[in-house]
C-alpha positions, 0 to 999 in steps of 0.5 A: 490545447486545454489541460485536464487535471487528474487526481485521486483525492476521492480516496481522502477523507476530505477532498482539497481543492486545486488552485484555479481548478474547478471542483469535481462532481462525483457519481459512484457506480457499484458493479456486481463484484465483491465491495471494496473496503473503501466503498463507504468513502466513495459513497460519501463523496458521490452526489449520486449513487447508482448500483448496476443490477447485482451490484445492489445485492453487494451493497445489501449483503456486504456493506454491513460487514464493513460496520460489524458493530452496527445493526445490519438494518440501520447500515442498509438504510443509511446506504441506500442507492439512489438508482438501480439500473441494468437488465435486472437479471442478477438482483435478487427479488428480496433485495429489489423490494427492500430498496424499492420500499426505501424509495430507490428509483429502478430502471429496467432495461432488459430490452437492451441486450447490446450494452452492458449494465455499466454502459447503461449506468454511465449513460444515465448518469450522464443524462442526470448530472449534466456537468462538465466537471463530472467524474464517475467512480466505478467500484468493482470494475476490475479483478473479476472475469476478463471479458467483463474487465475488457468491456469495462475499459471499453466503456472508457473509450465509448464515453471518452469525454467523460472522466471515469475511473475503474477501481478495485481494491489495489488498482485504478484505471482511467483514460487520458483522451487525445483531445487534452493535455493532462496533468496528473497530481500524485497523492503519494500517500496512496498512490505509486510508485508503479504504474503502466501506460497502455496505448488504446485503439491505435499505436502511439508513434512517439511517447516521451516522459519525465520523472519516471525511473525509466523514462520514454524518449520518442518511443513508439508504443503499440500492441504487438510491439512495446507497451510500458506496462510496468513503470515506476515513479521517482519519489513524487518529488518532481513534476513528471510529463508524458508527451503522447501522440495517441490517447492512453490508459493510465492506471495505478495500484493502490493499498488502503490500510486496514479498510479505513480508506483513510489517506493523506493528500500531498499536493506537491506531486504531479504527473503531466501528460500531454497528448497530441491530436491523433487517433487513439487514447492511452490507458494508464494503470496505477499502483496505490500504496501508503507513502510519504510526504517530503517532511516525513522522508526527511525526518526518517533519513535523519533517523537513519543517519542517527543509527548509522555511523558516527560520521552520519550522526555528527551531521545532524542538528543537535537539537533534532538528534536529541529529540529523536534520541528521546523517542528510541527504545532499544531492544538491543543495546545500541553502541556503534562508537564501540565498533571500528570499521571492520574488514570482516564480520566482528567475531560473534556467536555463530563463529565458535558454535558448530550448530547450523545457523538455523538450529541457533536461530531456532533455539529458544534458550538462547542467551542474551549475548547470543541474541545481541550478537545476531542483531549486531552481526547477523549470519552471513546470508543476512550480510550478503543480502545487506551488501547486495542492496548496496551493490545493486544501487538500491534495486528492489529487483536484485532482492527479489531474485533471491526468492524462491519462484515457488508460490505458497498459499496463504494458509487460514490464520486463526480463522481469518478465511471464514471472516473474509479477511486477507491478511496479506497483500497477495493470497500467496507468499514465497520464501528466500532460497536460503533457509537461513534468511527465512529463520532469521526473519522468524528470529526477528519476530520472536525477539521482538515479542520476547523483549517488547515487555522490557520497554513497555510493549507487550505483543502476541505473535497473532494476526490481530497484533503482531505478524508483519513488517516491510523490507525496505532499501533506504533512500540515501545510504542503500541500507537494508531495513524492516519497519515492523507494525505491531497492534495492527488491528485494535478492537473496535470499541466506541469512545476508545477506538471507534474506527472500522478497519474491515474484515480482519479487525473482527474478533480482535482482543488488542486493546487500544492504550498507550502501547499504541505508541510503541507499535513501530519497530525498526530493524537495520541490517549492518551497513556496508561500506564502499570497500569490499567486505568492509562494514561501517556500523552494526545491526540495529533493533529499536522501537520507535516511540510515537508518544504525542508530543514527541518528534516522531509523533509530530513529524513522522506520523501523518495526521490522518493516522495519528490515532493509530500512530502508524509510520509508513515504510515508504518514508525510509525508502523503496519497499522491497517486499512485505515480511509475514510471520504467520501463526500456523500452529505446530508447524516449525517456526521457519515455515512461518515466514511468508514473503509477499 
């Protein structure tokens, strides 16, 4: 059976070729849903751009918002759809007239009420681009009305002979038809690790996979029975095969940073899917996020070893260790060798203080030594969380279970809602059940802001600058850590920072200067030993200097974000949650933490 290869390289600034595989011809359909931040990237790759009826309103209204520093008319003229097609009951009269004047073809099919606008657009593209390597990208296909989503998925099945990818801000869906074996190349910089595999049409009597965290072995999948909606890829390091006797749907979740749509291709990773010649298709859902390349992961692991025990650090290449040390700017003194292994936590500032931990953490008049102690040996709930990461075998779900299930809506932060800026991964957040954990996280943000100037990093706790970090469990050691990012949305400025980062960048006064080299800050919890109550190393708080020429810049910053000096949290291990410190005014600091 012929092999069908799948890749999401349309999310990259330039599309790489896969050896011995023909290049795809892309077409884009824009539906009447909020415009995706990376629509300009999809537009660039497409040879034919079709708006489904009211999708033209979205291009007209929202494309200029993605280029806030340009004249809206210039943007509208540049992003002119080739065709507007549908029953024309949603497009506004002035929008239709505007694009007609620019030469856009319009096709009114109001006489056909038996098919959706997406169906009409797919049929049109199929007739115009008679290409066996056609791939149609559908922007805004997910996240709206549920019946519309189901209708869009039905289109996948109606046109199972065409590659169609349904896209939203954080997910993609595509069909794996029964007529082929399937090989899915994972772009670890933007995809995974979460994914789903759903039988469409009929049950699958037997499904076998490799390369997933929880593999299937001759497993039956069907609606009304077992479905594998929540799967997980293992680090993208090994080829993964799915043997399926029906058609399937495969999908991913995606995170595009800052709306830039800039991603990195990692050609070493692939998924293989093999479908036998049976009745039904499979539908696959994918989670997409920014992730790692193997070389990045290796250097990140070495960095964690350097900041670990004396034994771990001694195993590093001396040259690499020296280069790494030159890129570390400690906010709290790093003295691991002055501590022996402890059967209990080192006697610290909390032991002789009768105040509650929350009171101590909230006190803005703490002395330097007290703050150092809180990093080296945090309060007991933090130590318990660090040990839980080890004892659970590095399972993020163990940390998730320590969160209060109460959902807290993310408030309007410094006019974010007016600017249509969604700062957090989700529009709601949660908090740890133990309030000392929430207070400690707020303390970390405040301490970084306070001590940053001593190493050349001036940050403000604002939505444009320093407000988030990523809690992770280290791959090899299981150590708990947070990678913080400051200078999140530098102000757009031609000749200095000519990058549009979407709605959240609007109004930024964050300067793009040499302090960008210091935007990555790493916190590591004390490292538990294998024996109960034994601690191998104290906590760490350090700024990672990504100056050009340094080893971090060269080997830990992906090429496509070197201008932003971004280190990705996935390089260090499994990301558990995002930690956000949102400046909500006069509300107490411990209510500023939102876990997403």
